[in-house]
Backbone as JSON, one array per atom type, in Angstrom:
{
  "sequence": "XXXXXXXXXXXXXXXXXXXXXXXXXXXXXXXXXXXXXXXXXXXXXXXXXXXXXXXXXXXXXXXXXXXXXXXXXXXXXXXXXXXXXXXXXXXXXXXXXXXXXXXXXXXXXXXXXXXXXXXXXXXXXXXXXXXXXXXXXXXXXXXXXXXXXXXXXXXXXXXXXXXXXXXXXXXXXXXXXXXXXXXXXXXXXXXXXXXXXXXXXXXXXXXXXXXXXXXXXXXXXXXXXXXXXXXXXXXXXXXXXXXXXXXXXXXXXXXXXXXX",
  "N": [[76.09, 87.1, 69.5], [77.56, 84.66, 71.73], [80.66, 83.4, 71.32], [81.43, 79.91, 70.67], [83.5, 77.5, 72.45], [85.72, 75.77, 70.82], [87.64, 73.74, 71.58], [86.4, 72.47, 73.79], [83.96, 71.73, 72.47], [85.07, 69.71, 70.77], [86.17, 67.85, 72.65], [83.62, 67.1, 73.84], [82.54, 65.82, 71.65], [84.23, 63.59, 71.35], [83.61, 62.23, 73.8], [80.91, 61.82, 73.42], [80.94, 59.92, 71.23], [82.34, 57.72, 72.45], [80.55, 57.12, 74.44], [78.39, 56.27, 73.27], [79.29, 54.2, 71.74], [80.62, 52.28, 73.46], [83.19, 51.04, 73.49], [86.06, 52.21, 71.94], [88.66, 52.48, 69.29], [91.51, 54.44, 68.61], [91.58, 54.86, 65.83], [89.01, 54.55, 65.15], [87.74, 56.7, 66.53], [88.94, 58.8, 65.12], [87.87, 58.5, 62.62], [85.17, 58.75, 63.16], [84.81, 61.3, 64.33], [86.17, 63.09, 62.69], [88.59, 64.32, 63.32], [92.09, 64.82, 63.45], [94.66, 62.25, 64.48], [96.66, 63.12, 66.2], [95.49, 65.2, 67.4], [93.48, 64.0, 68.68], [94.66, 62.44, 70.46], [95.76, 64.26, 72.35], [93.3, 65.24, 73.36], [92.2, 62.91, 74.33], [94.09, 62.08, 76.32], [93.87, 64.35, 78.08], [91.21, 63.96, 78.93], [91.53, 61.48, 80.15], [93.17, 62.03, 82.3], [91.49, 63.35, 83.9], [89.89, 61.1, 84.47], [87.64, 60.72, 83.14], [87.71, 59.45, 80.85], [89.05, 56.17, 80.07], [91.68, 54.1, 79.08], [92.0, 50.94, 77.96], [94.13, 48.37, 79.03], [94.46, 45.99, 77.86], [93.71, 46.01, 75.13], [93.87, 48.49, 74.17], [91.78, 50.18, 73.67], [89.45, 52.9, 74.07], [87.27, 53.8, 76.65], [84.47, 54.81, 78.51], [85.45, 56.49, 81.52], [85.9, 55.91, 85.19], [85.23, 58.22, 86.56], [83.42, 59.59, 85.15], [80.61, 61.61, 85.02], [77.42, 60.17, 86.11], [74.01, 59.03, 85.81], [73.29, 57.24, 87.7], [75.47, 57.54, 89.39], [78.92, 57.3, 90.32], [80.52, 55.92, 92.72], [83.1, 57.33, 94.79], [84.67, 55.39, 96.06], [84.57, 53.21, 94.51], [85.92, 54.06, 92.26], [88.32, 54.15, 93.44], [88.78, 51.58, 93.97], [89.28, 50.61, 91.21], [91.66, 52.03, 90.61], [93.53, 51.02, 92.47], [93.76, 48.5, 91.62], [94.41, 48.13, 89.11], [96.94, 47.47, 88.05], [97.49, 45.01, 89.25], [95.49, 43.24, 88.35], [96.43, 42.95, 85.71], [98.84, 41.89, 86.08], [98.11, 39.47, 87.2], [96.52, 38.28, 85.2], [98.47, 37.92, 83.22], [100.2, 36.09, 84.39], [98.54, 33.85, 84.75], [97.57, 33.51, 82.15], [95.17, 33.81, 81.54], [91.85, 35.66, 81.21], [90.93, 38.36, 83.32], [88.38, 39.65, 85.45], [87.49, 42.39, 87.2], [85.29, 43.29, 89.75], [83.11, 45.62, 91.4], [81.3, 46.32, 94.43], [78.0, 47.39, 94.29], [75.86, 47.69, 96.04], [72.91, 46.47, 97.46], [73.39, 43.64, 97.2], [74.53, 43.2, 94.86], [77.12, 43.31, 92.18], [79.23, 45.16, 89.88], [81.04, 44.85, 86.98], [83.96, 46.6, 86.75], [86.47, 46.87, 85.57], [88.71, 45.02, 83.27], [90.65, 42.58, 81.76], [90.14, 41.37, 79.51], [90.73, 40.06, 76.32], [90.08, 39.05, 72.99], [91.83, 37.93, 71.12], [93.77, 36.93, 72.88], [92.46, 35.47, 74.86], [90.27, 34.27, 73.77], [87.7, 34.96, 74.34], [85.12, 37.5, 74.13], [85.67, 41.03, 74.69], [83.91, 42.84, 75.9], [82.88, 43.74, 78.6], [82.86, 45.58, 80.88], [80.94, 47.58, 82.97], [78.88, 45.66, 82.99], [76.57, 43.93, 84.87], [76.85, 41.22, 86.63], [74.94, 38.19, 87.3], [73.75, 37.6, 90.47], [73.46, 35.05, 91.28], [74.18, 33.14, 89.5], [76.58, 33.74, 88.3], [80.17, 33.64, 88.73], [81.42, 35.94, 89.97], [79.24, 37.23, 91.14], [78.34, 35.29, 93.06], [80.56, 34.94, 94.54], [80.88, 37.29, 95.85], [78.3, 37.65, 97.26], [78.61, 35.38, 99.13], [80.64, 36.28, 100.74], [79.5, 38.33, 102.32], [78.35, 39.39, 105.53], [76.0, 37.55, 107.57], [73.81, 39.24, 108.32], [73.91, 41.39, 106.48], [73.66, 39.96, 104.0], [71.25, 38.82, 104.31], [69.68, 41.16, 104.22], [70.36, 42.04, 101.63], [69.36, 39.92, 100.0], [66.63, 40.18, 100.36], [66.12, 42.46, 98.89], [67.02, 41.57, 96.31], [65.15, 39.61, 95.87], [63.04, 41.1, 95.26], [63.86, 42.39, 92.88], [65.24, 40.91, 91.13], [65.5, 39.12, 87.77], [62.89, 36.77, 86.78], [63.96, 34.21, 86.25], [66.35, 34.23, 87.53], [65.54, 34.72, 90.27], [64.07, 32.4, 90.72], [66.03, 30.68, 91.49], [66.72, 31.33, 94.07], [66.05, 29.7, 96.33], [67.9, 27.64, 96.28], [70.25, 28.73, 97.08], [71.54, 28.66, 99.8], [72.74, 26.24, 99.63], [74.46, 26.39, 97.51], [76.18, 28.43, 98.48], [77.32, 27.01, 100.6], [78.78, 25.12, 99.2], [80.72, 26.92, 98.06], [82.06, 27.79, 100.22], [83.24, 25.47, 101.07], [84.9, 24.83, 98.91], [86.34, 27.14, 98.44], [86.16, 29.04, 96.51], [84.03, 30.67, 94.2], [82.12, 29.37, 91.32], [81.17, 29.95, 88.19], [77.89, 29.17, 87.06], [77.08, 26.25, 85.31], [76.8, 26.39, 81.89], [75.56, 28.82, 82.08], [74.42, 31.76, 80.59], [75.54, 34.99, 80.03], [74.11, 36.98, 78.64], [74.38, 40.0, 77.91], [77.22, 40.17, 77.82], [78.2, 37.83, 76.65], [78.82, 36.38, 73.8], [79.58, 34.65, 70.95], [82.09, 32.26, 72.05], [81.19, 30.5, 74.92], [82.02, 31.34, 78.2], [83.77, 30.11, 81.14], [84.16, 30.47, 84.63], [86.02, 31.3, 87.59], [85.84, 32.8, 90.9], [86.79, 35.09, 93.74], [86.15, 36.9, 96.69], [86.98, 40.31, 97.22], [88.28, 41.58, 100.01], [88.06, 44.31, 102.15], [89.39, 45.3, 105.0], [86.98, 44.18, 107.11], [84.89, 43.77, 105.48], [83.45, 42.88, 102.22], [84.3, 44.4, 99.21], [84.05, 43.97, 96.66], [84.8, 41.72, 93.84], [86.89, 39.3, 92.26], [87.77, 37.62, 89.27], [88.88, 34.74, 87.46], [88.47, 34.34, 84.0], [87.56, 32.53, 81.14], [87.51, 30.84, 77.95], [85.16, 28.32, 77.8], [85.71, 25.94, 76.55], [88.4, 25.47, 76.63], [89.49, 24.87, 79.14], [88.87, 22.95, 82.14], [86.82, 23.91, 85.1], [87.72, 22.8, 87.5], [90.47, 22.31, 86.85], [91.49, 24.77, 86.32], [91.17, 25.89, 88.85], [92.77, 24.37, 90.39], [95.36, 25.09, 89.4], [95.63, 27.89, 89.49], [94.29, 29.08, 91.72], [95.44, 29.83, 93.97], [97.07, 31.97, 93.17], [94.91, 33.72, 92.43], [93.66, 34.17, 94.82], [95.63, 35.51, 96.2], [95.94, 37.78, 94.7], [93.5, 39.07, 95.14], [93.75, 39.49, 97.79], [95.91, 41.28, 97.88], [94.8, 43.55, 96.53], [92.73, 44.14, 98.22], [94.02, 44.98, 100.55], [95.47, 47.2, 99.48], [93.38, 48.86, 99.05], [92.4, 49.28, 101.5], [94.39, 50.82, 102.62], [95.59, 53.97, 103.75], [95.14, 56.83, 101.68]],
  "CA": [[76.19, 85.67, 70.03], [78.76, 84.28, 72.32], [81.33, 82.37, 70.49], [81.69, 78.64, 71.35], [84.89, 76.88, 72.67], [85.88, 74.71, 69.93], [88.26, 72.64, 72.31], [85.42, 71.78, 74.59], [83.28, 70.9, 71.56], [85.7, 68.5, 70.43], [86.12, 66.83, 73.85], [82.29, 66.43, 74.04], [82.34, 64.85, 70.46], [84.91, 62.39, 71.78], [82.96, 61.66, 74.76], [79.77, 61.26, 72.75], [81.26, 58.74, 70.5], [82.74, 56.68, 73.26], [79.54, 56.83, 75.3], [77.41, 55.63, 72.44], [79.88, 53.06, 71.19], [80.91, 51.45, 74.53], [84.7, 50.99, 73.46], [86.6, 52.48, 70.49], [89.98, 52.62, 69.08], [91.87, 55.77, 68.15], [91.2, 55.08, 64.52], [87.53, 54.7, 65.12], [87.44, 58.03, 66.97], [89.33, 59.67, 64.14], [86.71, 58.18, 61.58], [83.77, 59.28, 63.58], [84.84, 62.71, 64.67], [86.8, 63.88, 61.74], [89.72, 65.05, 63.93], [93.4, 64.1, 63.34], [94.9, 61.4, 65.64], [97.54, 63.81, 67.2], [94.51, 66.07, 68.26], [92.58, 63.07, 69.45], [95.68, 61.93, 71.56], [95.88, 65.29, 73.33], [91.97, 65.28, 74.02], [91.97, 61.7, 75.22], [95.07, 62.27, 77.42], [93.23, 65.24, 79.12], [90.11, 63.29, 79.65], [92.18, 60.32, 80.99], [93.7, 62.61, 83.52], [90.21, 63.54, 84.79], [89.23, 59.84, 84.63], [86.32, 60.73, 82.35], [87.92, 58.45, 79.6], [90.09, 55.23, 80.42], [92.24, 53.27, 77.88], [92.14, 49.52, 78.43], [95.52, 47.82, 78.82], [94.55, 44.66, 77.01], [93.51, 46.14, 73.64], [94.11, 49.96, 73.85], [90.4, 50.79, 73.3], [89.03, 53.85, 75.02], [85.92, 53.48, 77.17], [84.1, 55.8, 79.63], [86.12, 56.26, 82.86], [85.19, 55.68, 86.37], [84.84, 59.46, 87.21], [82.49, 60.33, 84.3], [79.32, 61.77, 85.73], [76.28, 59.23, 85.58], [72.67, 59.31, 86.56], [73.33, 56.4, 88.85], [76.47, 58.0, 90.13], [80.02, 56.29, 90.4], [81.18, 56.3, 94.06], [84.57, 57.63, 94.9], [85.28, 54.24, 96.43], [84.68, 52.31, 93.29], [86.9, 54.7, 91.56], [89.48, 53.94, 94.16], [89.02, 50.05, 93.7], [89.8, 50.49, 89.94], [93.05, 52.56, 90.63], [94.47, 50.18, 93.23], [93.69, 47.18, 91.07], [94.6, 48.0, 87.48], [98.23, 46.72, 87.85], [97.57, 43.74, 89.84], [94.78, 42.44, 87.58], [97.18, 42.62, 84.54], [99.91, 40.96, 86.44], [97.49, 38.1, 87.44], [96.15, 37.84, 83.87], [99.75, 37.5, 82.47], [100.63, 34.96, 85.06], [97.62, 32.77, 84.55], [97.36, 33.31, 80.75], [93.49, 33.97, 81.36], [91.45, 36.98, 81.42], [90.53, 38.84, 84.72], [87.56, 40.66, 85.55], [87.3, 43.13, 88.46], [83.76, 43.82, 89.93], [82.81, 46.4, 92.61], [80.07, 46.33, 94.98], [77.17, 48.51, 94.03], [74.83, 47.73, 96.86], [71.8, 45.52, 97.19], [73.75, 42.26, 96.96], [75.05, 43.11, 93.35], [78.46, 43.96, 91.78], [79.34, 45.56, 88.49], [82.36, 44.91, 86.32], [84.55, 47.94, 86.43], [87.74, 46.7, 84.81], [88.8, 43.84, 82.77], [91.96, 42.39, 80.84], [89.71, 40.43, 78.47], [91.18, 40.15, 74.88], [89.61, 37.95, 72.24], [92.93, 37.21, 70.55], [94.6, 36.18, 73.8], [91.77, 34.63, 75.71], [89.03, 33.47, 73.08], [86.41, 35.52, 74.77], [85.01, 38.93, 73.77], [86.1, 41.83, 75.83], [83.06, 44.13, 76.29], [82.33, 43.33, 80.05], [82.95, 46.58, 81.79], [79.61, 48.15, 83.09], [77.9, 44.66, 83.12], [76.16, 43.49, 86.25], [76.73, 39.74, 86.67], [73.91, 37.62, 88.05], [74.12, 37.24, 91.87], [73.17, 33.77, 91.64], [74.67, 32.2, 88.53], [77.87, 34.21, 87.93], [81.2, 33.58, 89.87], [81.72, 37.25, 90.65], [78.15, 37.59, 92.16], [78.29, 34.44, 94.23], [81.73, 35.1, 95.47], [80.59, 38.59, 96.66], [77.27, 37.14, 98.26], [79.18, 34.46, 100.11], [81.56, 37.04, 101.62], [78.75, 39.16, 103.11], [77.98, 38.88, 106.79], [74.65, 36.9, 107.56], [72.81, 40.22, 108.26], [74.01, 42.07, 105.15], [73.14, 38.91, 103.08], [69.88, 38.66, 104.45], [69.1, 42.39, 103.77], [70.47, 41.88, 100.15], [68.38, 38.97, 99.55], [65.18, 40.77, 100.4], [66.05, 43.42, 97.84], [67.16, 40.82, 95.13], [63.92, 38.86, 95.64], [62.07, 41.96, 94.48], [64.35, 43.08, 91.62], [65.76, 39.95, 90.05], [64.5, 38.57, 86.81], [62.17, 35.65, 87.19], [64.68, 33.02, 86.13], [67.25, 34.3, 88.68], [64.73, 34.61, 91.38], [63.74, 31.04, 90.91], [67.19, 30.0, 92.13], [66.99, 31.78, 95.38], [65.98, 28.61, 97.37], [69.17, 26.76, 96.16], [71.4, 29.67, 97.4], [72.21, 28.11, 100.83], [73.62, 25.01, 99.21], [75.64, 27.11, 96.63], [77.04, 29.1, 99.36], [78.13, 26.04, 101.33], [79.78, 24.66, 98.34], [81.76, 28.0, 97.85], [82.85, 27.9, 101.47], [84.04, 24.1, 100.98], [85.95, 24.84, 97.85], [87.35, 28.3, 98.54], [85.86, 29.84, 95.31], [82.65, 30.57, 93.5], [82.29, 29.11, 89.89], [80.05, 30.34, 87.19], [77.0, 28.02, 86.81], [77.22, 25.41, 84.02], [75.89, 26.78, 80.8], [74.96, 30.25, 82.15], [74.74, 32.69, 79.51], [75.39, 36.18, 80.66], [73.44, 37.84, 77.67], [75.09, 41.24, 77.26], [78.66, 40.03, 77.57], [78.47, 36.55, 76.14], [78.45, 36.24, 72.41], [80.7, 33.68, 70.61], [82.25, 31.11, 72.89], [80.65, 30.5, 76.3], [83.06, 31.47, 79.19], [83.72, 29.59, 82.55], [84.88, 31.56, 85.55], [86.0, 31.21, 89.11], [86.07, 34.14, 91.49], [86.93, 35.2, 94.99], [85.97, 38.14, 96.96], [87.97, 41.27, 97.55], [87.95, 42.03, 101.49], [88.87, 45.35, 102.87], [88.95, 45.22, 106.48], [86.11, 42.9, 107.34], [83.7, 43.64, 104.45], [83.65, 42.74, 100.87], [84.08, 45.54, 98.42], [83.87, 43.58, 95.21], [85.24, 40.23, 93.66], [87.86, 39.2, 91.18], [87.7, 36.29, 88.71], [89.63, 34.33, 86.12], [87.54, 33.89, 83.1], [88.39, 31.74, 79.99], [86.8, 29.94, 76.88], [84.84, 26.99, 78.48], [86.23, 24.89, 75.7], [89.78, 25.3, 76.82], [89.97, 24.24, 80.43], [87.76, 22.72, 83.17], [86.81, 24.71, 86.17], [88.67, 22.14, 88.44], [91.86, 22.41, 86.32], [91.98, 26.26, 86.62], [91.29, 26.23, 90.29], [94.1, 23.72, 90.92], [96.59, 25.69, 88.92], [95.62, 29.42, 89.74], [93.42, 29.51, 92.67], [96.25, 30.43, 95.03], [97.36, 33.29, 92.71], [93.8, 34.56, 92.38], [93.5, 34.62, 96.23], [96.75, 36.34, 96.57], [95.63, 39.17, 94.12], [92.45, 39.67, 95.92], [94.3, 39.99, 99.21], [96.9, 42.58, 97.62], [94.0, 44.63, 96.22], [91.98, 44.51, 99.41], [94.96, 45.69, 101.38], [95.78, 48.4, 98.96], [92.11, 49.55, 99.01], [92.09, 49.68, 102.8], [95.51, 51.62, 103.01], [95.37, 55.45, 103.71], [95.71, 57.42, 100.45]],
  "C": [[77.48, 85.31, 70.61], [79.32, 83.14, 71.47], [81.62, 81.0, 71.31], [83.09, 78.26, 71.42], [85.03, 75.7, 71.85], [86.57, 73.38, 70.56], [87.25, 71.83, 73.1], [84.43, 71.08, 73.66], [83.73, 69.63, 71.13], [85.87, 67.42, 71.47], [84.78, 66.29, 73.99], [82.05, 65.53, 72.82], [83.01, 63.5, 70.77], [84.14, 61.68, 72.92], [81.65, 60.96, 74.22], [79.92, 60.03, 72.06], [81.64, 57.53, 71.29], [81.47, 56.16, 74.08], [78.51, 55.95, 74.57], [78.03, 54.26, 71.86], [80.34, 51.9, 72.24], [82.55, 51.47, 74.57], [85.14, 51.27, 72.15], [88.05, 52.64, 70.47], [90.36, 54.1, 68.71], [91.41, 56.01, 66.75], [89.75, 55.18, 64.2], [87.16, 55.95, 65.4], [87.7, 58.94, 65.82], [88.22, 59.57, 62.96], [85.55, 58.86, 61.85], [83.73, 60.8, 63.98], [85.53, 63.71, 63.64], [88.0, 64.66, 62.18], [91.03, 64.17, 63.72], [93.81, 63.37, 64.67], [95.76, 62.2, 66.64], [96.59, 64.65, 68.05], [93.82, 65.22, 69.2], [93.36, 62.72, 70.7], [95.71, 62.83, 72.69], [94.42, 65.24, 74.06], [91.82, 64.04, 74.89], [92.87, 61.74, 76.37], [94.46, 63.27, 78.57], [92.2, 64.53, 79.65], [90.51, 62.1, 80.41], [92.62, 60.92, 82.34], [92.59, 62.97, 84.39], [89.5, 62.34, 84.98], [87.93, 59.85, 84.03], [86.42, 59.69, 81.18], [88.98, 57.34, 80.45], [90.43, 54.52, 79.07], [92.54, 52.03, 78.42], [93.49, 49.05, 78.09], [95.53, 46.69, 77.98], [94.47, 44.91, 75.49], [93.69, 47.56, 73.32], [92.96, 50.75, 73.5], [90.02, 51.92, 74.48], [87.6, 53.51, 75.35], [85.81, 54.72, 78.23], [84.75, 55.4, 80.85], [85.24, 56.21, 84.02], [84.65, 57.0, 86.95], [83.78, 60.3, 86.32], [81.1, 60.36, 85.02], [78.11, 60.77, 85.03], [75.2, 59.43, 86.41], [72.69, 58.42, 87.83], [74.49, 56.81, 89.88], [77.76, 56.86, 90.2], [80.81, 56.62, 91.72], [82.58, 56.48, 94.09], [85.28, 56.38, 95.22], [85.43, 53.17, 95.43], [85.79, 52.84, 92.42], [88.34, 54.27, 92.13], [89.87, 52.44, 93.94], [89.73, 49.87, 92.3], [91.27, 50.96, 89.97], [93.85, 51.62, 91.34], [94.53, 48.75, 92.52], [94.17, 47.01, 89.71], [95.93, 47.28, 87.27], [98.14, 45.33, 88.15], [96.64, 42.75, 89.05], [95.59, 42.14, 86.25], [98.07, 41.7, 84.89], [99.2, 39.38, 86.74], [97.12, 37.54, 86.15], [97.44, 37.21, 83.05], [100.3, 36.29, 83.1], [100.0, 33.7, 84.72], [97.49, 32.49, 83.02], [95.94, 33.29, 80.63], [93.07, 35.34, 81.67], [90.99, 37.13, 82.87], [89.41, 39.94, 84.62], [87.58, 41.26, 87.0], [85.94, 43.75, 88.6], [83.76, 44.52, 91.36], [81.56, 46.26, 93.19], [79.12, 47.53, 94.66], [75.89, 48.66, 94.93], [73.68, 46.69, 96.52], [72.24, 44.11, 96.72], [74.43, 42.14, 95.58], [76.34, 43.68, 93.24], [78.27, 44.29, 90.31], [80.77, 45.54, 87.99], [82.83, 46.27, 86.19], [85.77, 48.04, 85.8], [87.93, 45.29, 84.35], [90.13, 43.75, 81.87], [91.41, 41.46, 79.77], [90.19, 40.95, 77.0], [90.72, 38.87, 74.01], [90.79, 37.27, 71.74], [93.86, 36.49, 71.57], [93.77, 35.15, 74.61], [90.61, 33.81, 75.03], [87.87, 33.88, 73.55], [86.25, 36.98, 74.38], [85.14, 39.75, 74.99], [85.06, 42.74, 76.44], [82.26, 43.57, 77.61], [82.12, 44.52, 80.95], [81.48, 47.31, 81.83], [78.61, 47.1, 83.19], [77.69, 44.25, 84.59], [75.82, 42.0, 86.27], [75.56, 39.32, 87.63], [74.41, 37.3, 89.51], [74.1, 35.74, 92.09], [73.83, 32.73, 90.66], [76.09, 32.68, 88.06], [78.88, 33.95, 89.17], [81.44, 34.83, 90.6], [80.51, 37.41, 91.68], [78.07, 36.68, 93.28], [79.38, 34.68, 95.17], [81.45, 36.27, 96.51], [79.36, 38.21, 97.76], [77.77, 36.38, 99.39], [79.92, 35.21, 101.09], [80.73, 38.08, 102.55], [78.37, 38.6, 104.46], [76.47, 38.45, 106.68], [73.65, 38.17, 107.42], [72.76, 40.92, 106.99], [73.48, 41.13, 104.04], [71.81, 38.78, 103.01], [69.05, 39.99, 103.83], [69.23, 42.41, 102.16], [69.63, 41.06, 99.46], [66.94, 39.32, 99.38], [65.1, 41.8, 99.25], [66.0, 42.57, 96.51], [65.94, 40.03, 94.81], [62.96, 39.76, 94.84], [62.61, 42.58, 93.03], [64.94, 42.1, 90.56], [64.95, 39.52, 89.04], [64.0, 37.14, 87.26], [63.26, 34.32, 87.22], [65.79, 33.05, 87.25], [66.59, 34.04, 90.0], [64.41, 33.08, 91.81], [64.85, 30.17, 91.58], [67.48, 30.3, 93.42], [66.96, 30.73, 96.52], [67.18, 27.71, 97.38], [70.42, 27.61, 96.66], [72.15, 29.16, 98.79], [73.19, 26.97, 100.55], [74.78, 25.48, 98.26], [76.64, 27.65, 97.46], [77.93, 28.12, 100.31], [79.18, 25.35, 100.47], [80.94, 25.54, 98.12], [82.69, 27.81, 99.07], [83.74, 26.7, 101.46], [85.17, 24.21, 100.1], [86.96, 25.97, 97.83], [87.15, 29.25, 97.42], [84.6, 29.55, 94.89], [83.01, 30.31, 92.0], [80.91, 29.44, 89.22], [79.11, 29.05, 86.95], [77.15, 27.39, 85.51], [76.24, 25.93, 83.04], [75.16, 28.12, 80.93], [75.4, 31.15, 81.19], [74.42, 34.07, 79.96], [74.91, 37.39, 79.65], [74.32, 38.98, 77.16], [76.59, 41.19, 77.11], [79.13, 38.67, 77.04], [78.0, 36.41, 74.71], [79.69, 35.54, 71.77], [80.91, 32.39, 71.54], [81.77, 31.41, 74.27], [81.82, 30.41, 77.3], [82.71, 30.58, 80.41], [84.47, 30.69, 83.41], [84.95, 31.02, 86.94], [86.38, 32.54, 89.73], [86.17, 33.98, 93.06], [86.59, 36.57, 95.43], [87.15, 39.0, 97.24], [87.45, 41.98, 99.14], [88.68, 43.21, 101.83], [88.4, 45.55, 104.31], [88.34, 43.94, 106.83], [84.95, 42.74, 106.29], [84.15, 43.51, 103.03], [83.41, 43.91, 100.12], [83.89, 45.2, 97.0], [84.43, 42.12, 95.15], [86.12, 40.46, 92.43], [87.56, 37.81, 90.68], [88.67, 36.08, 87.84], [88.52, 33.81, 85.18], [88.31, 33.43, 81.72], [87.24, 31.04, 79.14], [86.52, 28.67, 77.63], [85.45, 25.81, 77.75], [87.6, 24.51, 75.97], [90.15, 24.68, 77.93], [88.67, 24.01, 81.18], [87.96, 23.64, 84.33], [87.84, 24.14, 87.33], [90.12, 22.32, 88.06], [92.34, 23.81, 86.67], [92.07, 26.43, 88.08], [92.56, 25.55, 90.84], [95.27, 24.44, 90.56], [96.64, 27.08, 89.45], [94.93, 29.82, 90.91], [94.24, 30.31, 93.77], [96.77, 31.91, 94.57], [96.15, 34.29, 92.72], [93.54, 35.02, 93.79], [94.5, 35.68, 96.63], [96.41, 37.83, 95.89], [94.6, 39.76, 94.69], [92.82, 40.23, 97.2], [95.05, 41.27, 98.9], [95.92, 43.59, 97.51], [93.22, 45.08, 97.38], [92.84, 45.28, 100.4], [95.31, 47.05, 100.95], [94.55, 49.37, 99.15], [91.9, 50.23, 100.52], [93.25, 50.69, 103.33], [95.08, 53.08, 102.8], [95.89, 55.95, 102.32], [96.77, 58.33, 100.72]]
}
């Protein structure tokens, strides 16, 4: 019988724990794999170098990275968006004192959150947002992205969304032109009042404002500021921080468009 490679087995154990848990600390990994922390640090560093793991800057937790093979794939361009945005979203978050979510286009008029600076201790909202697909019609990120699409691309996206959206979301489609007009007038998209994002909202209800990330002439995603709705009004956050939010979106879009 061929002898198994113990190092690979340990790496797979780490990936299995992170994949099933969503996000874990080094201490949790040690408890669940029975491996010493120095060994885990080497394994995690190796997996991070391959982008199969990533370590969040806001709380130090490990999560599945952007290059980890998935059934639905993780396009190289999404991986690039994460890479060129990671420092800028932390800078924006620190400047505003609010959490920042980065969302990437996944086609069909939808985006997926691919990075976040959320921290409960700092922002009063729970951090488990990466991998979530916000509502195209009720979330700030989804609306900001839809509004930035060309008329033709948006029409094609809405045809797909009409067939795939949950009934509650689909019922809001007739109101979309009015929503998009308001976004164009204000210069940002806002989370619908009282919208509950299910998978990422537990505890305090967040509010958010978002703008698209444009690379060249096409939106490649969106970026938001998100906070405990009890702490600030949408209008107050927009007045104080919209300029910086737009600046970060522009910086990311330019970096994404630049040759590697």
